[in-house]
N, C-alpha and C positions, 0 to 999 in steps of 0.2 A: 191571215196567212202568216205562218211562222217563218223565221229567217231561213231555215234549212229548205223549206218548200219553195220559198221565193227565189233563193239562190239557184236551186236546181232548175227552176222554170226559166231563169234568165241567163243561164250559163253561155248560151250561143251569142246572145246579144252582148254580154259583157266581153266575150272574146273579140267580137268585131269592134267594140268600142275602143279597145286597146290599139287597134290598127287604124282607127279613124282619125281624121284631122281634128284639131281642137275646134269645138263648136263656135259658131259666130255669136259673140256675146251681145250683139245688137238685136238679135231676134229671139223673142220669147212669146209664147201663148199668153193671152190674158188670163190671169189667175184670179180666183176668188178666195183662195185659202193660203195661209202662211203657217209653216211649222218652224218653230225656233228651238235651237238646241244650245245649251250652256256648256261651258268648259270647266276646267279645274278651278278650285278655290271659290266656287260659286254654286248657285242652284238656279231653278227656273225663273226665280224672281229677278234675276239679273237683267231680264228683258222688260221689266215693269215700266220703264220710261218710254220704250219703243211701242209696246203693245197698244196703248190707247190711241196713239197716232195712226196706227194701221187700222184699228177698229173704226176710227172716225172716217176712214176712207171706204168703209163698207166691207172690209175683208174679215173673214173668219180666221181667228188666230188661236193657235195652240202652242204653249211652251212646254216642251218635253222635260220631265224630271229625269235627267241622265243619272243612272245608278252609280257611275264612277267606279265600277268594279272591274270588268274586263271589257275590251273593245266589242267582242260579240254580244255581250249583255247590253251595252250601250246602243249598238246598231239595232238590236232586236227591239229595244224600247222605242226608237225612232220609227222603225218599220211598222210597229203596231199603230202608232199615231197616223202615219201616212196612209195606212190601209183604210182608216176611218174617214179620210177626206173624200169629198164628193167633187171630183173634177180637178183641173190643173191647180198645182200647189207649188209655191215657192218654198224651198228648204234653205233656211239660213242658220249658220253656226258661228259661234264666237270661240276663239282660242283653240283649245284641244279639240272641241267638237267639230272642227274642220275635218278631222278624221272620220267622224260619223257622217257628216254631209257627203264626203267623198265616196263612202261605201254605200250608204243607204240612198243616196241621191239617184241611183239607177232605177229606183222604184218607178213604175209607169205613171203614177200620179204626179211626179215631180216634173214641173215645167221649166224650172230654172234653179240654180244654186247660188247662194250668196255667202261669201266668206268675210267675217269681220275680224281683222287681226288674227287670222286663223291658220292653223296647219292645213296644207293642201298637198298631201303626198300623191304620188302616182300609185297605181295598183301594185301591191307587194313591195313598195319602196321602204327602205329603212329610214324613217324620219330622223332618228337620232344621228345617223351618219350624215344625212343631208344638212342638218342643223349645225353640225361641227365644222362645216365649210365656212361658217361665219362666226365672228366673235360671240362668245357666250353673253347673253343678256344678264344684267345684275340679279334679277329675281331668281335665277337658277340656284344661286348660292344661298338663297333664303328658304329653300324647302327643307323642312324638318320632318322626321319620321318617328312615329310611335308604333313600333312593330312594323306591320305591313301598310299602315295608314300614313299618308303624307299630307301635309298642309304647308301653307306659307307662314313664316313667323310674322308677328304683328308689324315689325319694322319693315320687312320686305313687302308686306301687303300694302301698307300705307304709302311707301315711297316708290316701290317698283311695279306694283300692280295697279294701284288706283291713285297714282300721284297727282292727278289734276282734279280730284274731287275735294270738296270741303272736308276737313279732318273729321268732323262729327259724322258725316255720311260714310266716309271710308271706314271709320271704326264700327259703325253699325253693320256694314257689309262684312267686315272681318269677324264680327260676332256670330254671324250665321254661316260662315265658311263651312262648306261640306268637304270632308276628307276624301281623298281618292286612294285606291289600292294600288300597290306597286305593280301588280300584274297588268293593270290598265296600260301602262307605258310600254309594255312588251308587244302589244298588238300591232298587226300590219293590216292595212286595208286589202280587201279582195278585189274591189272595183275602183275605177276612177271616173266618177260621175261627170267631172268637168270635161272629159274627153267627148262626151256625147250630149251634154246639156249646156245651154247658154249660162254663162258664169259672170258674176260680179265680185269685186274684191275692194274692201276698204282697208287701206294701209294706215296704221297709226304711226305717225312720224316720230312721236316722242316715246315710243314703246320701249319699256325696260323688262318685258317679260318674253317677247319674241322679238328678235333682231329685225328692225324695219327693213333692212336690206334683204333679209331672208323672205320677208313678206313680199317685197317687190319682185324678187326672183320667182316666187311661186305664182304670183299674179300674172307676170309676163309669160311664164311658161304655159299657163292654161289659156292664154289669150283672153283673159277677163277684162270686162269693162272696169277700169280701176280709178278709184278716187283716193286722194291722200288727205287724211284728217289730222290736224294738229292736236293730238290727244295722247293720253296715256293708253295703256292696253285696253282700258274699259271705255272705249268711245261710245258704245251702246248706252252708257250711263251718263257720261259727261257731255256727249253731243248726240242725244237721241233723235233729234229732228233730222240731222244729216244722215244717220243710219236708216231711219224710217224712210226717208226719201229714196235712198238707194234700193231698198227692198220694194218700195212702190214701183220704181222703175223696172225692176226685175219682174214684177207682177203685171207689167203693161198698163199701169194705172196713171202714168204721167205722159 
């Protein structure tokens, strides 16, 4: 099912979800599938430390390769993967991909949504304006552009994005950094999955890419089951067991 067809088919449900109370984060159907989405400055392999832990618990796991072009393109990529899942599915996103989780998470296969140091806007919300209500994180000053393609400088990547990883590992991740297009940042979500789906959130307390207080605000607003992880922005790499356990909880596996 393509995104246009899906959105048309769910417009009534989406409208009602905007009026509904925030979902009870303690209740989720037992899921057998997990779909993971990566954010900026990374690719699908950023979940490589979490994936084996989920697979060991018997879950079917797919890591989406987010095209990082436009938000509709990114949501379409996630929806295509979600449509292939057989039964209840946890949709988890890191960093920017919280935008994708928020929009694509209304798919009927999604039983719960998980945010890992991730953006969590409301439907149609201007995330940039929301973020400006909090002090700018250091990494924002490290974004460099080559035409319409953006990436983090090496210094910002090592210190502000992956600051709690061994330097050699952080440099390897920097080497495979995937650029994003400027147009991606202009996108606004159409839906707010966290208003109708049980939600979990992992705040990175040492985050220098998204302000931790902004993360706390978004988690509280959605009524998410929230944990705080003493980590940089990439807790999914530096503390994969903690993040895997959170996803397992959302999948009803604990």
